C-alpha positions in Angstrom: 4.9 12.2 7.5 3.5 14.7 5.1 4.0 15.6 1.5 3.4 19.3 2.0 7.1 20.0 1.5 6.8 18.8 -2.1 4.3 21.4 -3.2 7.0 23.8 -4.3 8.7 21.3 -6.7 9.1 22.9 -10.1 9.3 20.5 -12.9 8.5 22.8 -15.7 12.2 23.9 -16.1 13.8 22.3 -19.1 16.2 19.6 -18.1 15.5 19.4 -14.4 12.9 18.7 -11.7 13.5 21.4 -9.1 14.2 20.8 -5.5 11.5 20.9 -2.8 12.3 22.1 0.7 11.5 19.7 3.5 11.8 19.7 7.3 13.8 16.4 7.3 17.4 15.4 7.1 19.8 15.4 4.2 22.4 12.8 3.2 25.8 14.0 4.0 27.4 15.7 1.0 24.2 15.8 -1.0 21.0 17.7 -1.1 18.7 14.7 -1.1 15.7 15.8 1.0 13.9 13.3 3.3 10.4 14.1 4.4 10.0 13.4 8.1 6.7 12.8 10.1 4.8 15.9 10.9 1.5 14.7 12.0 -1.5 12.8 10.6 -2.6 15.4 8.1 -0.8 17.3 5.3 -1.2 20.9 6.2 -2.5 23.1 3.5 -3.6 20.4 1.2 -6.6 21.4 -0.9 -9.7 19.3 -0.4 -10.4 16.7 -3.0 -13.2 17.9 -5.3 -15.8 15.4 -6.3 -14.9 13.8 -9.5 -11.5 15.6 -9.6 -9.7 12.3 -10.4 -11.8 11.8 -13.5 -11.1 15.2 -15.1 -7.3 14.9 -15.4 -5.4 14.2 -18.6 -5.8 10.5 -18.1 -9.5 10.8 -18.0 -12.0 11.8 -20.7 -13.7 8.4 -21.0 -17.1 10.1 -21.1 -16.0 12.3 -24.0 -14.7 9.3 -25.9 -18.0 7.5 -25.4 -19.9 10.6 -26.6 -17.7 10.7 -29.7 -18.4 7.1 -30.4 -22.1 7.6 -30.0 -22.0 10.7 -32.3 -20.1 8.7 -34.9 -22.7 5.9 -34.8 -25.6 8.4 -35.1 -24.0 10.3 -38.0 -22.9 7.2 -40.0 -26.3 6.7 -41.8 -26.4 10.4 -42.7 -23.1 10.2 -44.4 -23.8 6.8 -46.0 -27.3 7.9 -47.2 -30.8 7.4 -45.8 -32.0 3.9 -44.8 -34.7 2.1 -46.8 -36.8 1.0 -43.8 -39.4 2.5 -41.4 -38.2 5.3 -39.2 -38.9 3.4 -36.0 -37.0 0.3 -37.2 -34.1 2.6 -38.3 -33.9 4.1 -34.8 -33.9 0.7 -33.1 -31.2 -0.5 -35.5 -29.1 2.6 -34.7 -29.5 2.2 -31.0 -28.3 -1.4 -31.2 -25.3 -0.4 -33.3 -24.3 2.3 -30.8 -24.7 -0.1 -27.8 -22.7 -2.9 -29.5 -20.0 -0.5 -30.7 -19.6 1.0 -27.2 -19.7 -2.5 -25.5 -17.0 -3.8 -27.8 -14.8 -0.7 -27.3 -15.1 -1.0 -23.6 -14.2 -4.7 -23.6 -11.2 -3.8 -25.7 -10.1 -1.2 -23.2 -10.6 1.8 -25.6 -12.2 3.9 -22.8 -9.4 3.2 -20.3 -7.1 6.1 -19.7 -3.9 6.2 -21.6 -1.0 8.6 -21.5 0.1 8.4 -25.2 -1.0 7.1 -28.5 -3.7 8.5 -30.7 -6.8 7.8 -32.8 -4.9 6.1 -35.6 -3.6 3.5 -33.1 -7.2 2.7 -32.4 -8.4 2.6 -36.0 -8.1 -1.3 -36.5 -10.3 -2.2 -33.5 -12.7 0.6 -34.3 -13.1 -0.8 -37.8 -13.7 -4.3 -36.6 -16.2 -3.3 -33.9 -18.1 -1.1 -36.3 -18.4 -4.0 -38.8 -19.6 -6.4 -36.0 -22.2 -3.8 -34.8 -23.8 -3.2 -38.3 -23.8 -6.9 -39.1 -25.6 -7.6 -35.8 -28.2 -4.9 -36.5 -28.8 -6.3 -40.0 -29.2 -9.9 -38.6 -31.5 -8.9 -35.8 -33.8 -6.6 -37.7 -33.7 -8.6 -40.9 -32.4 -5.6 -42.7 -30.9 -6.4 -46.1 -28.3 -3.9 -47.0 -26.5 -3.8 -50.3 -22.8 -4.7 -49.7 -21.7 -1.3 -50.8 -24.1 0.4 -48.3 -22.9 -1.8 -45.4 -19.3 -1.0 -46.4 -20.2 2.7 -46.5 -21.9 2.6 -43.1 -18.9 0.8 -41.5 -16.4 3.1 -43.1 -18.3 6.3 -42.2 -18.7 5.2 -38.6 -15.0 4.3 -38.3 -13.7 7.5 -39.8 -16.1 9.6 -37.7 -15.1 7.8 -34.5 -11.4 8.3 -35.4 -11.9 12.0 -36.0 -13.9 12.4 -32.7 -11.3 10.5 -30.7 -8.5 12.4 -32.3 -10.1 15.7 -31.1 -10.5 14.3 -27.6 -6.9 13.1 -27.4 -5.5 16.4 -28.7 -7.6 18.4 -26.2 -6.4 16.2 -23.4 -2.8 16.6 -24.3 -3.2 20.4 -24.4 -4.9 20.3 -21.0 -2.2 18.0 -19.6 0.6 20.4 -20.7 -1.2 23.4 -19.2 -2.0 21.7 -15.8 0.2 18.7 -15.0 -0.9 16.7 -12.0 1.3 16.0 -8.9 3.0 12.7 -9.3 4.9 10.3 -7.0 7.7 8.1 -8.5 8.0 4.8 -6.6 11.7 4.0 -6.7 14.9 5.9 -6.1 17.3 4.0 -8.3 18.8 5.1 -11.7 15.7 4.0 -13.6 13.4 6.0 -11.3 15.6 9.0 -11.6 15.5 8.8 -15.4 11.7 8.5 -15.4 11.4 11.5 -13.1 13.6 13.6 -15.4 11.7 12.4 -18.5 8.3 13.3 -17.0 9.5 16.7 -15.9 10.7 17.5 -19.4 7.6 16.1 -21.2 4.6 17.7 -19.5 2.3 16.6 -22.3 2.0 13.3 -20.3 0.2 15.4 -17.6 2.5 14.4 -14.7 4.6 16.7 -12.5 7.0 14.7 -10.3 6.9 15.9 -6.7 8.8 13.2 -4.8 10.5 9.8 -5.0 9.3 6.9 -2.7 11.8 4.4 -1.5 15.2 3.9 0.2 17.2 7.1 0.4 20.0 6.9 -2.3 23.5 8.1 -1.7 23.2 10.8 -4.2 20.7 12.1 -6.8 21.7 13.7 -10.1 21.1 17.4 -10.4 18.2 17.0 -12.8 16.2 14.8 -10.4 16.8 16.5 -7.1 13.5 15.6 -5.5 12.3 14.9 -1.9 12.4 11.3 -0.9 9.6 9.7 1.1 11.0 6.6 2.9 8.9 3.4 2.8 7.3 2.8 6.2 4.2 2.7 8.2 3.8 6.5 8.0 3.8 6.6 4.2 0.0 6.6 4.1 -0.1 9.9 5.9 2.2 11.4 3.3 -0.3 10.8 0.6 -3.6 12.4 1.7 -6.6 11.8 -0.6 -6.5 14.4 -3.4 -3.0 15.4 -2.7 -1.4 13.3 -5.4 -3.2 12.3 -8.7 -0.7 9.9 -10.3 1.7 7.3 -8.9 4.4 5.9 -11.3 6.1 2.6 -10.2 9.6 2.5 -11.6 10.2 -0.8 -9.8 8.2 -4.0 -9.4 4.8 -3.0 -7.9 4.1 -4.2 -4.4 0.6 -5.2 -3.4 0.6 -3.2 -0.2 1.6 0.0 -2.0 -0.9 -0.6 -4.8 -3.7 -0.9 -2.3 -2.5 2.2 -0.5 -2.5 4.3 -3.6 -5.8 2.9 -5.0 -7.5 3.7 -1.7 -6.4 7.3 -2.1 -7.9 7.6 -5.5 -4.5 7.8 -7.4 -4.1 6.7 -11.0 -1.3 4.1 -10.8 1.1 3.4 -13.7 4.0 1.0 -14.1 6.9 2.1 -16.3 9.1 -1.0 -16.9 12.9 -0.5 -17.4 12.9 -2.7 -20.6 10.3 -3.3 -23.3 7.7 -5.8 -22.2 7.5 -9.2 -23.7 4.8 -9.8 -26.3 1.4 -10.2 -24.7 -1.8 -11.9 -25.9 -4.9 -10.1 -27.2 -6.5 -10.1 -23.7 -3.6 -8.2 -22.1 -4.1 -4.6 -20.8 -3.5 -1.8 -23.2 -0.1 -0.2 -23.0 1.2 3.3 -23.5 4.6 4.3 -24.6 6.1 7.3 -22.8 9.2 8.6 -24.6 10.3 5.1 -25.4 9.3 3.5 -22.1 6.6 0.9 -21.9 3.9 2.1 -19.5 0.8 0.2 -18.2 -2.0 1.4 -16.0 -2.7 -0.7 -13.0 -6.4 -0.6 -11.9 -7.9 -1.9 -8.7 -10.1 -5.0 -9.0 -13.6 -3.9 -9.8 -15.0 -6.0 -7.0 -13.0 -4.0 -4.5 -14.5 -0.7 -5.6 -18.1 -2.0 -5.7 -17.5 -3.6 -2.2 -16.4 -0.3 -0.7 -19.6 1.3 -2.1 -21.6 -1.5 -0.6 -19.9 -1.0 2.8 -20.8 2.7 2.7 -24.3 2.0 1.6 -24.7 -0.5 4.5 -23.4 2.2 6.9 -25.9 4.8 5.7 -28.9 2.5 5.8 -28.2 0.9 9.2 -27.0 4.0 10.9 -29.9 6.1 9.6 -32.5 3.5 10.5 -30.9 3.0 14.0 -30.9 6.7 14.7 -34.6 6.9 14.1 -35.4 3.7 16.0 -33.4 4.5 19.1 -34.3 8.2 19.2 -36.4 7.7 22.4 -33.5 5.8 24.0 -31.1 8.6 23.1 -33.3 11.1 24.7 -33.6 9.0 27.9 -29.9 8.5 28.1 -29.3 12.3 27.6 -31.8 13.1 30.3 -30.2 10.6 32.8 -26.7 12.0 32.1 -28.0 15.6 32.6 -29.6 14.7 35.9 -26.7 12.6 37.3 -23.7 14.6 36.0 -25.0 18.1 35.2 -24.5 20.1 31.9 -22.4 18.7 29.1 -24.3 15.6 28.0 -22.3 14.9 24.9 -18.6 14.3 25.2 -16.5 15.4 22.2 -13.0 14.2 21.6 -10.5 14.2 18.7 -9.8 10.7 17.3 -7.7 9.5 14.3 -9.7 8.0 11.4 -9.0 6.6 7.9 -5.7 7.7 6.3 -4.7 9.5 9.6 -7.4 12.1 9.3 -8.6 13.5 12.7 -12.3 13.9 13.4 -14.4 14.6 16.5 -16.1 11.5 18.0 -19.3 11.8 19.9 -20.2 9.9 23.1 -22.5 10.3 26.1 -20.5 11.7 28.9 -19.7 9.0 31.6 -17.0 10.9 33.4 -15.9 14.6 33.6 -12.1 14.6 33.2 -10.1 17.0 35.3 -8.7 18.8 32.2 -8.0 18.4 28.5 -4.7 16.7 29.1 -6.3 13.9 31.2 -8.9 13.4 28.5 -6.3 13.1 25.8 -3.7 10.9 27.6 -5.4 8.8 30.2 -5.8 5.3 28.9 -8.7 3.7 30.8 -11.3 5.1 33.2 -13.3 1.9 33.9 -12.3 1.8 37.5 -12.4 5.5 38.2 -14.3 6.3 41.4 -15.5 9.6 40.0 -17.8 7.8 37.6 -21.5 8.1 38.5 -23.8 5.1 38.5 -25.4 6.4 35.4 -22.0 6.7 33.6 -21.0 3.2 34.8 -24.3 1.7 33.4 -23.9 3.5 30.1 -20.4 2.1 29.7 -21.3 -1.5 30.7 -24.2 -1.5 28.2 -22.2 0.4 25.6 -25.1 2.9 25.4 -22.5 5.7 25.7 -21.4 4.8 22.1 -24.8 5.4 20.5 -24.1 9.1 19.4 -21.4 7.7 17.2 -24.2 6.6 14.8 -24.1 10.2 13.8 -20.4 9.9 13.1 -21.2 6.9 10.9 -23.9 8.8 9.0 -21.5 11.7 8.5 -18.9 9.4 7.0 -16.3 10.0 9.8 -16.6 6.3 10.7 -18.0 3.0 9.6 -20.2 0.6 11.6 -17.4 -1.9 11.6 -13.7 -1.3 11.5 -10.7 -0.7 13.8 -11.6 1.4 16.8 -10.4 5.0 16.5 -7.9 6.2 19.0 -6.6 9.5 20.3 -3.7 11.2 18.5 -1.4 10.8 21.6 -1.9 7.0 21.6 -1.8 6.7 17.8 1.7 8.3 17.7 2.9 6.2 20.7 1.5 2.9 19.5 2.7 3.4 15.9 6.3 3.6 17.2 6.0 0.6 19.5 3.8 -1.9 17.7 4.7 -2.8 14.0 1.7 -2.6 11.8 -0.3 -0.4 14.1 -0.4 2.4 11.5 -1.7 0.0 8.9 -5.0 -0.1 10.8 -5.8 3.3 9.2 -6.1 1.8 5.7 -9.8 1.4 6.2 -12.5 3.5 7.9 -12.5 3.2 11.7 -15.6 1.6 13.2 -18.2 1.7 15.9 -17.2 -1.9 16.6 -14.7 -4.3 15.1 -13.3 -7.9 15.0 -11.0 -7.1 17.9 -13.8 -5.9 20.1 -16.1 -8.9 19.5 -13.1 -11.1 20.2 -12.9 -9.8 23.7 -10.2 -7.1 23.2 -11.9 -4.1 24.8 -10.7 -1.8 27.5 -7.3 -2.5 29.0 -6.3 -5.4 26.7 -3.2 -6.1 24.6 -2.6 -3.5 21.9 -0.4 -6.0 20.0 -3.4 -8.4 19.9 -5.8 -5.6 18.8 -3.4 -4.6 16.0 -3.2 -8.2 14.7 -7.0 -8.6 14.8 -7.6 -5.2 13.1 -5.2 -6.0 10.3 -6.7 -9.5 9.9 -10.1 -7.9 9.5 -8.8 -5.5 6.8 -7.1 -8.3 4.9 -10.2 -10.6 5.0 -12.9 -8.0 4.8 -16.3 -8.7 3.3 -19.8 -7.4 3.7 -20.9 -10.6 5.3 -18.1 -10.4 7.8 -19.4 -6.9 8.7 -22.9 -8.2 9.3 -21.6 -11.1 11.5 -19.5 -8.6 13.6 -22.6 -6.4 14.0 -24.7 -9.4 15.2 -22.0 -10.5 17.6 -21.8 -6.9 18.9 -25.5 -6.7 19.6 -25.3 -10.0 21.5 -22.4 -8.7 23.6 -24.3 -5.5 24.4 -27.2 -7.6 25.7 -24.8 -9.5 27.9 -23.6 -6.2 29.3 -20.2 -6.8 27.9 -19.1 -3.1 27.7 -15.9 -1.8 29.4 
C-alpha cells in the first residue's frame, strides 16, 4: 500500500478537496478511490529532511523561546536602569529568563498549536513574569520599589505578547503558503466535514490528501479523497516524511497513534462536540473553525528510549567492528580460499516501515541464480555448502558483516530478523500480525532467535515473539538478548 496516489490531491480550490487518482478499486456508483498495495515503498516520495518536522506551521517553539528571552532582556531597559552592580543585575536577569521559560514550558506555551494568538496567552505570561521577578528579588536580596516591580512585570509581559504575536502571524502566513500533507483518520460524516474545513482554511497549515478507515458507500463531492483501508499494510502507506500531520476525526486508537508517532507525524484529535471542561493541568487546546482540537504527543520516555537504543547500537557495533577486525579478515580469507571470489554476499531485505536495504553476510553458499537466492527458504542442509561455509553458519560468524548495517542505521542490534521481499509479501498474507513486525528496526538478533526460533521453524511463533518483543521493549531487554545471543554462539547454535 502506498500513498503516492494522493500526491495530486488539490485542496486549495474553494469549497472542495480535489480527487486523487489511485490504482485501486472504486465503490460501485461512486468515485471513492481505494489505494491498494503496491510494494513496501512509496515511489517518488521525497526524502525526509533533517528537522523538517519542526519547521512546519505547527512548529516555531525555538522562535517563541527566543521572543521570551528577548522580552526578559529588554524589560529592564524599558522599565529603567537597575540600582545594583552590573554583575548582580546580569545574574538576576538570567534567573528571570530561566524561570520565565521554565514556567512557560510547564504551561505548554511552547507546544505547537494550530490557532489562537498572543492575547490568549497574556494571562499566563503575566503570572509567570510576576513569579520570575519576585524570585529574582528574593534570591538576590534586591529591593525594588513596588512601582518598578510592576513596571518590570508589565514591560516583560507586553514585550513577550508582541514577540509571540509576530511569531504566530508569521507561522500563519507560512502555513497558508505551504500547507503540509495531512491524513484524516475516519471516513464518516464528521471526518468528511473536517476534511472539507481544512481544505477551505489553509491557514491551519494542513492539506488533506486521504481518509483512513472503512470505505464509505459514498463521499460528498467536496470531500472526494482517496481512502486508505485500515490493515496491516497501512504502515507502508505512510512512509517517514511523506505525511506531516494526522488528524483523528474518531476516537484515537493506540496502535494507530504509535504508528504515526514512529513516522514523525504531528497527531491531532478533532472532537465532534465541544470537550467537557478540563482542569488546569489538561493539555492546551486549539479551536479550528469551531471544532475543539488537541495535539496528541508521544510519551517523552518513548522518544528518549529510541535515542538510547540507537546510541547503544552505534557504541556496541562500532566497538565490535574494531575488536573483531582480525576475525573478519580471517573469515574473509577462509571464504576466498574455499569458495573463490565473492566473499561478501549482498541481498535485499525489508527493514523498518517496509523500507528495503541491502544486508551483508559472508558467503556460505553460491546460489544457482538470483531467483534461488530470493525465494529459497533454507539452505542449512544443502550439499553444495563448503566446510568453511557450514562452520560460518553454525557459529553465526557469517552474520558479522551486519555490524556495518547496524552502524549505518539499516538495522539495530536487537529486533525482528529482516526477511526477503518475496517472503514478507507471502507471510503478510498468511500470518496475521506479520507486517506489524516492521514497526521497529530489524535486528541482528531478536527474542525469537534466542528462544530457539531459527532456521526452518514456525513463522507463526516467530511473529508472536517478535510482536511481544516490540510491545515489551526496553534497553535492558536488548542487553539481555545480546548476552543470550553471545552464549548461543559459543554453543554453536547457528543454523
